[in-house]
N, C-alpha and C positions, 0 to 999 in steps of 0.2 A: 301396365300395371295398374291394380285397382285395390280399393280396401284401405283402411287404416293401418298404419299412418301414412299412407302414400296419397298426395294429391296431384291431378293431372290438369296440366296447363294448356290450353288452346290458343296458338297463334297463327296469324296468317300464314297459311302454307304448310304448315307442318304442326305437328303436336308433340308435347314435350312432357313427359312424366318425370316427376321429381320427388324425391323423398325428403320429407321434412319431418323432424321428432316434435311433437307437439307438448313434450315436457323438457325441462332443462337436463342437460346431460350429466349424468353422475356415475362417478367412478366407484365402484363397490370398493368397501373398506376391508382390507386384509386382516386376518386375524392378529398379524404380530403389530399392524399399526393401532388396533383397537386396544391390544394390551398395553402398548406404550402409552397411549392417551390415559387409560385408567391408571397405569403405575403412576404417570405424572400428577394426576389430579389427588392420588393417594398420597403422594410427596408433600403436594401443596396443602392439603388438608392438615397433615402432620405437623407441617412448620407452622401452620396458621395457629392451632392448637397450642403448639409449644410456645410460640410469641405470646399469645394471649395469657397462658399461664405464667410466663416469665414477667409480664406486666402487672399481674394480680401478686405474684410473690415480692416484686421490686415494690409496690406501694403498700403492702399489707403492713399494720402496725402490730406493735407487741411482740417482736421477735427477741427484744433484749430489752432489760431494763432492770432496775434497782428496788423495785416494789412489783407485788405480784409475783405470778409465775409466768416467766417468759414462754410464749406458745411453742409447744413442741419439745421442750427440754426433757420432760418426763418420759416421753416416748425415746428421745435419744438415748436416755440412760437404760431403758429397756434394751435397745439394740446393743447397747455396749455390755451390759451384763451379759447378754446371749453371747457376744463374741469373746469376752473374757471367758466364760466358761468354756468355749470352744477352742482356746489356746492363741487367742489373739495377743496375749502378752507375750509370749514366747516368739510369735511373729514379729511383733514390733521391735524385741530385741535383737533380732537379725537385721534390722534396718539401721539402728542408731545405738550407742552404748547404753543409754538410760531408757530405752524403749519399753521394757517391762515395768520398770519403776514408775514412769512417768504415767503410762495408761492407767494403772490401778491409783495412783495418786490423784489424777484429774477426776477420775470416776468417784473417789471419796469425797474429794474436795467439792464437785457439784452436788452432790448429796447433801453435804453441810450447808451449802449456799440456799437449796431449797428449803431444809429443815429450820434454817434460821427464820425463814417467811412464815412458818406455821405456829398455830398455838402450841404450847408445851404438850398438850395431849394427843397431839396429831404428829408427833416427830419420831415415835418408835420405827417406823421403816426406815426413815432416813437415817437415824442413828445405827439401825442394824446393818446398812450397807455401808455406811462410813466404816464401822468397825471392822467390816469383812475386808475392805480395802486396805485398812492400816496393818491388819493381820498379814497382808500378803506383802506389804513393805518390810514389816518385821519378820522376814523369812530368809532362809538361805538364798533363794531365787532373788528376792530382792536387794539382799546385799551383795550378790554375787560380783558385780563390776567393780566394787569399790575396796578399798584398801584398809584393813582394820589397823593398820600402822600409823595412820594419820592423826592429826590433833584436829578435832575431835576424832574418835574412831570412826571410820568409813568415811571421814571427810565431810566437808560442809555442806555438798550437795546433798547428800544423803541426810544427814543430820537436820538441816534447815527445812527440808520440804517435809520430812517425817514428823519433826517437832509441829510444823504449821497445821499439818492435819490432825495431829494428836489434839493440839488445842481447840480445833474445830469440834472434833469429837466432844470434848469435855463443854464445848459452849453449847451443844444441843442439849445437855443435862441441866436440870434445875439446879441453882445455887443451892446448896446444902444437900443435895442429893446425888452428888457427883461420884462416880466409882472412887474409892480409895486407891486402888492399884493404879489406875490410869492417872490420878493425880500425883502419885510418887513418882511415876515414870516421867510425866511432863516435867516436874520439878527438877528430877535428876538430870534429864537431858537439856534442860535449859541452863542449868548450872554448868554442865559441861562446854556448852556453846559459850556461855558468858566468859568463863574461865579462858578458853580458847582466844577469844577476841581481846580480853584484857591482856594477855601474855604475849600478844602478836606485835612485831613491829610494823605490820602493815595492816590496813582495814579488811583485806582480803585474804582470806583462808583458802587452803588448797582444798580443790575437790579431788583431784588425782595427785599422784606424787610429782611434785614439780611444775603442777599447773593450776593457775588461779583464774575465776572468771567472777568480776564483780558481781553478776546478777545472784550468783549463789550465796555470796555473803549477805545480799540485801534480803533474800527470803529468810534466810537464818535469823538476820536481825529483827525482821518483822515478827517472826516467832517470839523474840524475846519481849517485844512490846506487848504481844498477845498475852505472854506469860503474866505480864504486870497488870492486866485487866481481870485476870482469873484467879491470881493468888497474889499475896502480899508483894508489893512492889519491890524490885530489887536491881534492875537494870536499867534505869534512866541515866545513870552515869556513864554506862557502857555505852548506850544508843548515843547519847550527846558526844562522847569521844569519837565514836564511829564517824558520825556525820562530820566532825571538824576534820579528821583525818582524809575522809572522801573528798571534802571540798579542795583540799590541798593537791589532789591527784586526778582531777578531772582531764578529760581528754581536751587538748589546747585547741583543737580543731573545731569542736562544736560545744565546748563547755558542759559535756555530759559525763557520766560514768564510762569509761573506756569498755570495749568488748571483752577484751582481755589484758591481765595485768601480770607485771613481773612478780613472781610469788615470793622473792625476797624483800623487795622495796615496796610494791603496790603500784610503782609508776605505770603509766599507760603503756601497753604493749601493742595495743591494736585500737584503730579508730572505733568510736561508738558505732554499734550497728543495731538496725531495726528488730533483729530477732532477739536480742537480749534486752534493748532499750524498752520493748513493748512489755516485757516482764518486770523490768526494774521499775517502770513507771506504775505498774499495777501495784507494787508493794509499797513504794517510797511514801505515799501519804500515811500509811500506818505507822512509819517509823518518824517523820518529821515533816507535818504538813507544810511549814513554812519552807523547808527545802524543796520540797515536792513542788509547791506552788511556782517556784523559778525554775525547775527542771522540765515539767511537762510542756509548757508552752515552747521551751527550745527544742524538744523532741518533735512536736508537732509542726514547727515551722520548717524544720529540716528535712523531715522523713514524710510527711504527707504528700501524697502526688495524685495526679488524676491522669494518667496515661492515655494518650490518644482522647483525652477529654471524657473519658469513659469511666464515671464513677470514681469514689474516693478508694485509695489503696495506700499502702505503707511500703516505703523504699527499704531495701536492706543497707544501702549506703546512703550517706547524706547527699541531698540535691546537688548536681554538679561534679559528682565523685561516682566511681563505679569500682568493683571488685569482683574477686571469684565467688562463684557458689560454693556451698559446702552443705554438710550435713544438717547444719543449724538454720541456714537460710533456705534451703531447697533451691529448685531452679529460679532463676531471675529473669524472668521475661520482662523487657523494658526497665528493668532494674528493680522490679516488685517482688517482695517475698510474701509467699502466701500465709507462712506460719506467722510472721509478723504483722501481717493485715488482720488475721483473726484474733490474735492476742489484744491486739490494741482495742478492739471492742471492750474488753474488761479493762484496760488501763484508762480508756476515755471515761467509762462509766464511774470509776473510783475516784478519777479526778473531776467530777462534776459536768463532764462534756457529754451530756446526754444527746445533743444533736449528731455529734460525730459517730457515738456509739450506735445510735439508730440507723444513721446512714450506712456504716460499715456491715451492720448485722442485714440490712434490706440489701445491699449488694451480694452478700454472702447467700442470700435465699435464692438469688439469681443465677449467679455464677458457680455455686457449688452443687447445682442440680440436685435437690433434695429429691428422695423417694420415701413416701410415707404411706403408712397403713393406719388402721385403727389402733394398732399396738407399738408400733415402732416408726423411727424416722431415722434415715441415714443420709449423708452427703457423699457424692462422688461415688454412687453405687455401693457405698460401704466398703470400698476396696482398702482404705486406710482408716481403722477405727481410731488411730491416735488423733488424725484431724478432727473427728466427731467429737472426741474427748476434749481437744482443747476449745472447740467452738461452744461446747455445751457450759464448760467452766466459765469462758469468756463472756457469754451472754447473761450470766447470773452474778457476775462480779459486783461487789460493792464492799466497801470499808468494813473491816472487823474491828478496829480498834478505836478510830476516830470517826467523827462525822464527816458526811460527803463535804467537799468545799464548795465554795460559791462557783457557779458555772463560768467558765472563761468565755472570752469573746468568740462567737461563732467564726470558724474558718471554713465551713463546708456551706457553700451557696444552696439557698432554697430550691433552686432550680437545677441541681445537680443530675435529677433524674431524667431531663428532657433529652439529652442526647442517647442515653440508653432506650428510651422509649422510643425515639425516632428511629433507633436501629431495629427495635423489635417490630415496630410498623412496617419497615421496609422488608423485614424477614417474613412478615405475615402476607404482604401483597404482592411483591415481586414474583414469587412463583406462579401467579395467577394470571400474570400479563400475557402469556402464550395462549392460554384458554380464551382470553377476552379478544384477542387478535384473531383466532380462527373463528369465533362466534361472529364478530363483526364482518369477517370476510365471507361467510355464509349467508349473513344477512344481505350483503350487497350483490349477491349474483342474481341474473336476471331468470 
């Protein structure tokens, strides 16, 4: 044999021809292997981009606050209005009894919150949208789940939230130029609520026949305190007696308002729970700041958690206790309630706990998987608009009746983001390890 790539060797007595490759032996890559490698690289790039975006969202400032306009909230409202126009209220009603009502109420309340931060001349859009939402509450669809035979009519849940939003609508109007019909309705509904509280042997009025939740009466009482800032005061005595009676009926295990109460006596019927406490703590400072100053630290100490060391979250049941999930709490992975965690953003802001509010909001920007466009923003792919509504309302929360209290001592470590950032770093780098190994293997071949 002769010619490249063969060489001939002469040895004494005989000649040997031997084939030698002058280049490293290479195995051609099949189409399937090539597709597999490109698919792996695509996944690695996607995970790296996702991790980088998550780190940016986790550290971004301004997603919640009591001053200015929290980033993205107006775009959330644009998404929510589109969803409501498309029937999201009826869809929410199919999920839980107050779905239609809550989705419209929170939409209107968030517009009130934004409008309050604007000069009077820039409030017409906020006022228009808040009135639109109030009109949906004051309709057959808004009243459908509630009983007209209760005291007050349709129950304390319906009347309390409606009255709070009605007072918010009036708050957006300059004093001396408020709509007379809206003022009369607010005064009339407030009188009905005040009379019901004054005549009741319990501080917790019924929301449904034979059922009472303290959180509903808390909202209603806050609306009476709001009345006394917009109209001549008349409910200070009612509020004072209410707080006194509530103090006598606190949950003995936590020292907080119970989740559910006996409708006849007001005695605790269920342990305090995060899904209702987060709302209660949102409204208590507007009722009695001194009472709220003692309640909020108790709530934070017993319900704030960091499962697996990954970020702040709020438990449904107090630390050391567990219980079943339901429509109020949602699923409870590691004991955490997503609704309670979201609403606690607002509770923290109203109680002056800006550090916790900012931390919870930042965690929501990571875990909530937000999708934004120049016009809209939605969380969890927009599958549950009621969640977007609670989040927008919570991120804009601040006291309406009293001033924000002094900030409580921080419970959230300034280093709370580090475990999450380490997890995101691992997510960004681990998929590239096989690529690196293959690259080093090729570089080490002769």
